[in-house]
Structures are given as C-alpha cells and as structure tokens.
N, C-alpha and C positions, 0 to 999 in steps of 0.2 A: 458462628460467622454470619449466618443469615440475619441475626438480630443486629449485629454491628453494621452490616450493609444497610439494613432498614433504617437505623438511627441516622446514618449519613444521608440517606435519601430523604428522610423527614426534615432534616436540618436544611438541606438545599431547597426542598420544596417550600418550606416555611419562609426561608429567606426571600425566595422569589415572590411569594405571596405578600410579604411585608413590603417589599419594594414597590410592587405593582399597586398596592392598596393604600399607599401613603396619602393619596388625594382624598380618600373617603374611608378612613380606617374602621374596621369592624372588629370588635373585641373577639379574640380567638381564645382557644383552649391552651392550657399549658401542656407541656410534653406528656404528662401522665394522663391527659384526657380530662382532668378536672377543670371547671370553669375558672377563669381568672377573677380576682377580686372585683374588677370593674366590668364584669360581663353584662350587668344590667344598666350600665350608664349609657345613655343614648349618645350616638356619635354627633359631633357638632363640627361644622366646617370651620368655626373660629376657635374652638378649644384646642389648646396645645396638647399634643399626644406625646407619650414617652415610651421608650422601648429599651430592651437590653442589648448591649453591643455584642454579646455572645449568642443571644437567642432572639434575633430580630422579630420572630413571629409573635412575641409577647408584647402586647399593646396595653398602655395604662394612661389614665389622665392624672395620676398622682405624681406631682413633681418630686416628692420626697420618697417615692416608693423604691422598692428593691425587687429584683427578679426572683420569683418564687422557685426557679430551677437551680440557679447558681448563687443567688444572694448578692449579685453585683448591683450597684446603683444604676438607676435608669437614666437615659440621656434623651434629649428632645428628638422627636421625629420631625424631619423637614416637611413643610406643607407642600401642597400641590404646586403653588406658585413658584416655590424654590426648586422644585424637582424638574419640571418640564420646561425646556427652553423653547422659544418660538421658532427656532431654526432646526428643531428636531434633536437638539443636543440635550444632555442631562446635566442639571446643575446640582452639585453636591456641596452642602455646607462644609466649612472648614473642619468642624469637629468630627463630622462623619468621614472626611477624607482620612484622618488619622485612624479612626475606628476600623475602616475597611481596609487599611494597609495599602492605600494607593500611593504608588511611587512613580514619578515621571523622570524620563531621561531625554536628553536632546538627540536629534538626528544629526549625525556627524559623518565626516569623511574619515574612514578608518582603514589602516592597511590590512590586507587580507593574506599577507605572506604567512606561510607556515610550513612545517615539515610533515609531509605526507608519508605515512608508513604503509607498506604493503608486503605481501609475500609472493614468492614465485618459485619456479623450478627451472633447472638447467635443461636445455634441449639442444640437439645437434643442429648446426646451421644447414638448412636445405641448400644454401648457395654453394656449399663445399662438398656436395654429394655428386659423384660421377658414376655413370653406368657404362659398362663394357658390353656391347651387343654385337653379335656376329653379323657380318655383311655378306657372307658367302656360305656355300655349302661345303661341308667337309668333316673330317674326323679330328677330334681334339687329341693332341699328343704333347708330352713333356709339360704337363700342367705344373707350374711352379708354386702356386698357392693351393693349399690342401684344406684349409678350414677357415671359418669366419674368425676374425680377430688377427689374422696374419697382417703384418705391416708390409706395405708396398711403397717403393720409391719411384718417383717419376722416371720413366725411361727403362725401368727394369722389365725383364722378360716375364710375360704372364703365361703364355702357352704357345704351342705351334699347331698349325692346322695343315692336314694333308687334303688338298682340294684339286682334283683334276681340272676344274674350271680355271683356277688361277695358274696352273701349269700351262694350259693352252694359251692363256693371255700373255704369259711371260715369253713363250716361244714366238708368238706373233710380234711382240715388241722387239725381241732380239733380231728377228728376221728383217724387220724394217730398218733397224740400225745398220745391219750388214750391207744392205743394198743402198744405204745413204738417202732413203726417201724421208725427208724431214717431216713432211705433212703426215705421212702414215705413221712415222715414229711418234709424233706428238699425240695422234689419235689413239695409238695403242697404249701410250703412257697414261693418258686420261682415263682410258677404260680400266686399267689396273687400279687407279686411284678411286674411281667410282665404285668399284667392287670391294673396297675396304682395305686395300693394301696401303700400308703406311708409307710416307715419303722416304723414311730412312731405309726401308726395305727396297724400294724402287731404286734408290741411289746405289745400294749395294749390288743390285742386279746390273745396273748400268756400268759400274766400275769393273765387275768381274766377268761380264758377258756370259754368265752361267745362270741356268734355271735353278731356282730354289724349290725343291720338291715339298718341303715342309715349311710353310711360310710362318715366320715368327710374328707374334703380336705383343707389343710393348705397352706398358702403362703410360697413359697420357697425363696422369696426375698422381701425387702422393696421397697416401691415406691408409685407413684400416679397412680390411675386407669386412663389410657390413653384411653381405649376403653372397654366397657362392652357389651358383645354380647349375653347374656342370661338373662332371668327373672325368678322370682320365679315360680316354677311349670313346667318349660320347660323340654321337653324330649330331651335328648342328646344321640348321638352315639359316638363311638370311632372316634376321630379326630375332633369333633366339638369344634371350638374355644370358650372359655369361657370369657376370658378377657386378657388385656395386661397391664402390670405394667411398668412404666417408672420412673427411678430414676434420680433426678436432682442434685445429690451430686457432679457430675462432668459434665461439658458441653463442647461443641465444639464451637469454633469460626471459621467460614468459611470466609476467607479473599481473595479478588481478587488482584492478583499481575500482573502488566504490563508484557507483553510478553518478553520485552527486559531485564527484571530483574530476570527472573526465574532462569537463569544459576547461579546466586549468592545465591540462597536459598538452605539451607540444612536441612534435618531432624535433630531435636535436638536443633535448634537455639532458644535462648530465645527471647521473644518479649515483648514490652511494650503495655499495653492496657488502653484505656480510654473509660469508659461506661457513656455516658451522662445521662442515665436513672438510673444508680446505681453508684454514686460517691464512695461508700464504698466497691465496689466489688474489687476482686483481680486485681492488676495493672500489673501482669505479667502472661505469659503463655509459653508454649513450642510447637514448630512446630512438629506435629506428623505425617503428611502425605502430600505429594505433589500429587495432582490429575494429571493424565497423559494426559489430554486433554486441549485444548485452545478454549475459546469461540470465534467463528468466528465473532460475532457482536461486542463485546467489546475488543477483542484482549487481553484478560486477562486469567490467569490460577488461579485455586483455590488452597489454602493451608488450611490444617486443624490444628487448634491450640487447645490444651487441656488446660482447665482452671478449677481450683478447685472452686466448688460452694457449699461447705458444709454449708455455712451460708444461702444459698437459696436466694441470692439477684438477681441473674441473671435469666431472663426469655427468653425462645426461641423467636426469632424474634427481639430482642433488637439490636440496632445499636452499633457498636464499632469502635473506631479509633485505628488503628494498626501502631506501629512504630517498624521497624526492623533495627538494627545496623548491617550493612554489613561489612565484613572483609576489612581491609585496606592494603592488600598486594600490593606492588608496581608492576606496569606493564609498559612495553615499550608503549608509547602512544604519540599522537599528539592532538592538539586542534581539536575538532569535526568539526569546520568550515573549516579546511584544507582539509577534505576528500571530494572528488568529486565523483559523481556516474554517470555511463553511462550504456549502454547495456551490457558491458562486466564485470561490477563489480565496485570496488572501485579503485581510484588512487589519488595521490597527486602530486603537483608541487614541485620538489626538486630544491633548490638553489645550483648550482655547483660551484659558485664563479666567480668573475670577470664579474658579470652581466649576467651569463648564467643560464638558467632555462630549466628543462626537466620534462616530465611527467613520473611517475613510478607507476606500478600496485602494489597494496598491498592487503593483506587479513586482515580483521578487526575482533576484538573480541567484548568485551562488551563496552558499552558507559555509562559514569557516570561523574558527576561533570564537564560537558562541555568538556570532553576529550574522545577519542576513542582509544581502545587498538589496537596495530599493531602487527600482528603475524609473518610477514616476510617482506623481501625486504628493510627494513630500519634498520639502526643502531643508537645507542645512539650518539648524538653529530651532526648528519646530520641536515641540516636546510631545513624546508619546508615552503611554502608560506601560510600565514594565512590570508592575505588581498590582494585583487587584483588578486587572483588565477584564477578567472573566465576569465578575459581578457587573461592571459597567457595561460590558457588551450585552449581557442579558437585559439590563435595564433599558439600554438604547433600543434594542429590538422590541421590547415590550411597549415602550412609549410610542414607537412608530406604529405598532399594531393597534394600540388604543386610539391614537390620533385618527387612524383610518376608520375605526369603528364609530368614533364620535362624529366624523365628517359624513358618514353614510349610515344613518340609523337603520337597524334591522327591522323590517316589517314582520308582524306575527305570522303572515302567510308565506314568508320566504321559504322555498323548499330547502331541505337539508343540503342538497347538492350545490346550492347557490350561496350558502353562508360564507362569509369571508374567513375561511379556515387557513391559517398559515402553517408552516412547518412546526412551529412551537406548539400551537393549539392542537394540531393533529397528534403530536407526540404525547401531549397531556391526555387527550381522549383515549389514546392507545393504552393508557394505564388500566382502563376499564376492560378492554379486550384481553390485556395481559392477565387480569384477575380472572377472567372467564377461563383462560387456559390453565391458570393455576388451580382453580377449583376442579376443573375436569381431570387434571393430572392427579390431584389428591384422591378424588373419588375412584378413579380407575385403578389406582395403586393401593387403595384401602388405607390411606394415611389421614391423619388429622391436618388441618390447615393451621397456620400460625395467625391468630387474629391480628397481631401487629402488622403483618405483611400487607393487610388490606388498607391500612391507615393512609398511606400516601395517595392512593386513588381517591379515597373519600375526601381528603383535604383538597386535592386538585379539583374535585367536582364543585366545591364551594367557589373556588377561583374562576372556573369556567362559567359557572352560573351567573356571576356578576358580569362577565364579558358578553355573554349571549343571553342576557335577560330578555324575556318576552319572545324569544325565537322558538322554533320547533325543536331545538336541541334541549331546551329546558326540561321537558318531561322525561326525555331520555336520561339526562343526568340525574334528576331527582329520584326516579325509580331505580336507577343503577346504584345510587348511593344507598337507598333504603335497603336494597337486596344485600349489599356488602355489609351494612351495619348488622342486619339480621344474621348474615353468615358468621359474623364474629361471635355471635351467641350460639351458633349451631355449627361447630367446626367439623362434623363428620356425619356419615350415614345419610339416612333419608332426609333429615332436616336440611342438610347441606344440599342435597339434590333439589329440594324445593327452591332454595335460594339461587342455585345455578340456573334453573329454569326461569326464575323470575328475572335474574340479571340478563339472560339472553333475550327474553321477551321485551325488556326495555331497550336493549341494544339493536334489536332486529331492524327498526326503521333506519337507524344510522348505518348499519352494516350493508343493507341492501340499497339504500338510496343516497346516503351521505358520501361515502368514499369506498364503494365496492371494488374499484380498480386497485386502490391501495392495498386492500387485504388480499386480493387475488395475487398481486405482485409479490407480496411478502410470503406467499405460500400457505395461507390459511384456508380451511375448508369449513363450511357451515352445514350441519346435519340436523335432521329432524327425526325424532323417535316415532316410528310408524304406529306404535300402540298408544302413546300418550300425547302425541303432537308437540312434545317439548323439544327445544333446540339445544345444541351444544356446539362449541367451537373447538377446533383442534388443528394441529398441523396436517396439511394435506397428506393423504396416504390411506392406509386401511382404517376404516372407522372403528373407534372403540366407544361403545355406547355406555355412558356413565349411569343410565337409568335402568339397565337390565339387559336381558338377552334379546330384546326386540329388534326388528329390522331397522336399518338406518336408511334414510332417504337423503341423498346429497341435494342441497339447494344451490343451484348454479348462480355464480356471481353475474349480475346484469351487465350487459355490454353497453357502454356509453352511446354507441351508434345504433343500437337496436331499435325496433319499432316502438317499444314501450319506453317512453321518455322517463327521465328521472323525476320530473315534476309529477307525472301521472302516477308513478309508483309511490311517490311520497304522499299522495292523497289517500292511499289505502289505509283502512283502520289497522292499527297495530294488533299483533297477536295477543290474545288474552293471557295474562300472567297466570301460570299454573298455581294451584293451591293445594291444600292437603288432600283434596279428593283424588289426587293422582297416586296417593300412597297405595291404592289397591293394585296398581300396575307394577309396583316395585317388588324386588326380591324380598 
C-alpha cells in the first residue's frame, strides 16, 4: 500500500513539475530513475519539446519518440508563450485540453427542488400535558386513579380531600348567604375559588346550602395518567403535585435534518410520513417548529412535526421515515464538482475562450441535486471547468507565484524569513521535514526505510531549487537532497543515523529562522543529542533519541517578536554536518 501511495505521489509531483517547467524544460529521469535518452541534450528556448500524455514528467526533443515507461507516442509540450497569459490566466493548447480531460459547462439557472429524506421519532405533545396540583392542605381520600396508564375523562372524579380549612371557608360562605350580605357572600365565594375549590363544587354548595366535608376534585382534561405522585390517605399541602395527565390525540414527530438543508425548511411545510410500526397511521403532517441549535456530533438540526393521532395508533418512541418536498425555485448554479475550496473560500476555473482559463472567487449558497448555488462573480452563460479543474487550478496558482518571483528577484542576502514562501512552496519544503520524521521513526522502531519513499522530496527539491535559485534556501535544499540520496543507500542502523543528522543540520537554518512559527503550530519539537550535538525532529512530547541513550536538549522555537530578530538568527553559521566520527557515540 505504501508503494502504491508513493507512485501516486510521484505522478502528481512530476505532473506539477512538468507544468511549471514548460517554459524552460530540464530533462528529467524516467520513473525507474534511469536517465532519459535526451538527458544530455541542452535545453533550448526555441526547440520544440515533447512529452507523454500519461507521464508528463518525461521530456524529449525527439518528435518521433515514444515514452520509455508506457510506450505511448509523445505529444508537443506548449511553450512558455502559450502557457502564461498576460492577465494571469493559463493558456492550454487544444491538443492538451483533450489530453488533460478538461470539460467545461455553462453557468445556468437550475431548479433546486428535491425530495429530502430524514428520520425521526414520535414524542408526546407537551401542549397536551396537564398537571393536577393541590391548592390546599388536607388528606386524600377516595382516590379513583390507582396507577400510571389509567385513562381519565374530562370532568371525572379524581379524588376527594378532607380539609378543615375548606370546611371553614364553606361555613363562612353559607353564613353570608343566610344574612343576605351580597358583598360578604362574593368575598367568601372568591376565597373558596382562590384556595382551589372548583366552580362546579361551589355551585353544588350554593344549591344545597350544605357543607361538603370531603371536597371532590374533578379532572379538567382528558388523558392518560403519565405520573401518579400520591396514594390513598396521603397528606398534601398547597403546591403538592398530585398527578400528570397526557393526551395522545395529537403527537409530535422530531426529525433530524442535515445542516446544509436547514435553509430550505420553513414552518408550515407539509411532510409525508411513513410509520413502520403503524401502517394505518396518518401519512401526512405539518412542520410546526425549527429548533434553533445544531447537534455538534451529528451536524443535524431538529424540526418538530405535528401529527393527528385521534385514532391512537402512534406511540411515543416509534420510528418514522420523513419525506419533505423542497421548493423548486430556479437558482444561478454550477455543478458542485466545479467548486474548489482553499483557505480563502470557494473558487472556480472559468473558461475565457481560445484555450484560456483563470481562477475566480465566488460566494456559494445551498447545494442540491449535484449543483451549488452561486451568489456572485458569475453570470449565466459563462463557462466553468467541471473536469480537469484541479490541474488547471494548480497551474494558475503556480503561474501567479512565478510571476511574483520574476517581478521581485530574490537577493542572495535575503533572510530565509523574508523569502516569498506561499502555501504551496511551504507544503513542498515540508516534504523534507516529513522525511526527517520518517527517518526518526524508522530508527527508533528499528525498521528499515523504503528508499522509494524519499523520492518525492528529492524531486521537489529540484523544483524548489529552480524557484529559489541564488537564495539562502538553496544550500538547505541541496544538502537536504544529498542527505536523502545517501539515506536511500543506507536504509538502517548507524549509516542512516549519519544521514538523519546530516539532513537536520541542513534544515536547521530553515527550521529556526525560516518558518519556526509554522512548525511550532503543527506540534513539532526539535531536539539536540547532548553527547554528539546532533539534531532530530519529532512530534512534541517525550523525546525519543534516535542516536542512543544520551540526554536530549529541547531547542525552543524562536518567537517572532523576541529580541533576537529572524534576520540576526539567519546570519548565524549553520551547524556542522555530522560525519562518521560520531560513530563512537552510538550504540
């Protein structure tokens, strides 16, 4: 698997190298490392170059030649004048458009209607839950509901309460009625109501003019007893919960909607429902509420759907399959595969005509049916690249980087920290630090390295050397390449330790003065072996010395705002590369 991944990495690296060096081609090696037949032919700015469409890193000047790797006929390589447009675009000859598999599509107004599928569960409606709470002190008698799950009809007797307080209030009310004092009667009646006596009971007292010693309490709503909190004979105080009634005549379905689809959901939308446990249940519902939060784990948001359950077929906890028909309004859009993402957002590759292509920033909206809404920067009828856009995007970025380098030549004394290093160049330089980590891991695990695994970094070193020729990065790259080539011939043991030390000695100026903040942020740590002064790089944590059992000294990453400037640190002489004299310090 490692070798397959390496072959893919080599192919992509070589393709990038071939695209970026078409203006001044340098004969490269074939996949097996052997020199090409034209390796000694000097490059000429006017001589036509030829390449293999399957292996673009192979360059030749023979128009009738074939690829030594796959045997395919060679095709012309476009010249620099045909590749770089003056407006920052990339110009691709027609024969290369077909070779690279470039396909363009128009920007169009397309309908975004679709059928959204989601899952959900049935829950009881909180709107249909009623609580019975005591409003007075007394003893519960004649409790008619005995267990949770009992059915209760509105107006049915729930229990009776013996309360001396209510008996006194009734006597005061009846006394006021007998003397005919209307004001006192009204006050006594209101006092009984405020203490929790229901109107039907007060009317009964009024009609009979008799005191009810055990005051009845009737259900104010129908439902099922969801919770029973008292028993026969319990003493209750004002505020004591008695029971809770839940009606299931209407239920809720809580459905989980993917985050990217929430913008298309509206309150009042009808939905289709399928209940596996209740085939005869209602097949439709209405969205009642959109919950305001998104689950961080599932990246979904909940919506609430109201469903009629007067037949009582739905039970809380049941699973439901939800289908929502989204509106089909047309939107300006492009195929989703045309949209590329980077650290600055979204962009597409626009076809400008006559083989010219350029990158353009866009703002995107919703995504559906394989298309993505475009909110600005594109107009209907323009064409964007839908296939082969990754190669063109890499070429556009590379051309822009080269244009900057050509506009601002690098002085030999430019500090490493001030070199124009973009994200692409930094990622390519990081191949060397990745190899330092790889060698360290192999040595500490007692394994052999795979020589082929070092090849991409060596090849990228050639590409970087051309871009940063004459700068202080050149000796870092050259010595790093030399160490990796030597490591290919010394895949384990002490010889590999020598090359790891040599690689880190070459990288030290770059690590400490070029981009120390970058390596601190990605969690790397630089250590020095106290016995031999040799360096190694590893993930931050407990140091694992690849050179032996000697003490490890952590080298702190310089702070950009510290007293020692990057330029001052960059002027320090690099550490001496270790040689075989260090063997006496090894195991």
